[in-house]
N, C-alpha and C positions, 0 to 999 in steps of 0.2 A: 666249300661247305661253310655255313655261317659259324662264327666263333663259338656261340653257345652250344652248338651241337658237338663240337670237338672237345668240350669241357674246358676250353680256355676262354677267358674273358679279356676284352680289350680294355686296358687301363684308361681311366677317364682322361688323363693327360694326352694320350695318343689320339683319343677321339676328338678332343678339343683342337689339337694340332692339325688333324686331318680336315676338320671343318674350316679352320682358319686358312689353311693352304688351298683348299678347294675353292674358297671364295676370293683367293688371291689377296688376302688381308695381311698387312704387315703387322709386326709386333707393335709398332708405334701406333697404328690405327686402332688396334684392339685395346691398347693402353689408354688411348684417348676416349674410346667408347665406354670403357669400364671404370677408369680412374685408377687402375692398378698399374704398378710399375712394369716395365719391360722385363726386369729381372724376375719379378713375381710370376709373370706369365710363362717365362722360360722354365722356371722351376716347376710349375704346374704341368706343363707339357712334357717335361723330362721325367716326371714322376717322383722328383725329390721332395715335393711339397704337395700334400693333399689339401685342397682348399675347403673352407667351410661351406655349408649348404648355400648360404646367401651369396657367396662368391660364385658358386657354380650357376646359380640362377642368373646372376648379372652377366657372366660370360656367355651363357647360352642365349640370353636376350640379344647381346651385342652381335653374336654370330648368326642370329636368326634360326637357331635350331631348337628342337624340343628338349627342354630341361629334363623332362621325365626320362628320356633315354639315357642321359648322363647320370641321373640320380639312380635309376634302376640298376644300371651297370655297376655303379659304386656300391649300392646296397648288396648286390650279389657278391662282389669282391669282399665286402666286410663280413658277410655271413660265412664265406669260405675261410677268412682269416680267423674268425671267432672259433670255428670248428677246429682249426689247426692250433689254437691256443697261442696265437701271436697277436701283437699289438701294432697299430699304425704308428708311424713315426711322428704324426702330427698331434698325438695325445688326444685325439678327437675321434669318436665313432658315432655313427648315426644309423638309424633304421627308419625307413619311410613308413609312416602310419596311414598314409593316404594313397595306397597303390591304385593305379588307374586314374589318378588325378593329373595326368601329364598336361592336359590342356585346360586345367582349372586355375583360378587365381589364388586359391587357398591350399596350402600344403602343410602337413604336420609331420613332425619328426620326434623320435625318442633319441636323446643325445646323451652320451657318456663322455665325461672329461676326466682324465687321470688326475689324481691328487696333486695339488700345487702346480698345475699346468694351465696354459692358455693356448689360444690359437697361435700357431707358429707364424712368425713373420710380420703380419700386418693386421691392423684393424680393418674393418670392412663396412661397406654400406651398400644398400640396394633399394630401389624404388619400392615404396609400400609401407607396410606396418609389420611389426613383429610382437608376438606374445610369448613370454617365457614363464613356465611354471616349474618350480623346483620340487622334485620327488625326494631326492636324497642329497646330502652334502651341503656345502656352503660355496656360493659363487658370487662373483662380482660381474655386473654388467655395466660397462663404462659407455655412456651415451654422450658423445661430445666430450665435454669436460666434467660431466656429472657422474659420480660413482654410486651405483646402486648395489647394496649388499643384500643378498637373498639367501634364505635358508629353507628347509623343508616346509612346504605349504605356502611359501611366498610366491608372488607373481609380479610381472612387470609387462606393461603394454607401452610400446614406444614407436616413434617414427623411424623406420629402418633406413631412411634416406640420410640420416645423420650418422657420421662415422661412429661405429660401436665395436666393442671388444668384449668377449666373454671369457672369464677365467675362473678356474677352480682355486679358491683360496684356502680350502680345508685340507685336513690330513688324510681324508678318505676320498675315494672316487665320487664324483657328483653325477647325478642322473636327472635329466629334465625333459620336459615336453616343450618343444618350440613350434609355434604355428606362425607361418609366414604368409602374409597377404601380398601378392605381387600383381598390381593392376594390369 
């Protein structure tokens, strides 16, 4: 019986590991295809680290799998966690705003970042462009070596192929809209 019919969802890390092993791809090969460290990939696959959306897009592209399947599953998990009043360990939550866009180049997300937190572990990059619009809170978007400070109503459009990091610098949770274009 499929996982969703039993009420249990397959964690995104397990789905990534299954795709990687089915393709007989080593950690080293996936690391070279994505630019992520082997340690990062192992943490994602084990579920100890939940990667940001851009990282999931990059991993799915390297594995030749539909990113929508990974993101949809993760969105379902997040909705279940929100209902249970629990938080993700990565200080980062997102909801897909473009359901059904699995095979499209443009995807939009509503993102919440806990106060004074950033993406755990690494900065990230992925082919394409990214647009960030801040709804609430104060964030920093570091693109390469340039630090962009944004508050409510501010936006930023940048080349997402450059290493970038998003962090909440405020005392309250931040909420933003992020649109990713992945050619």
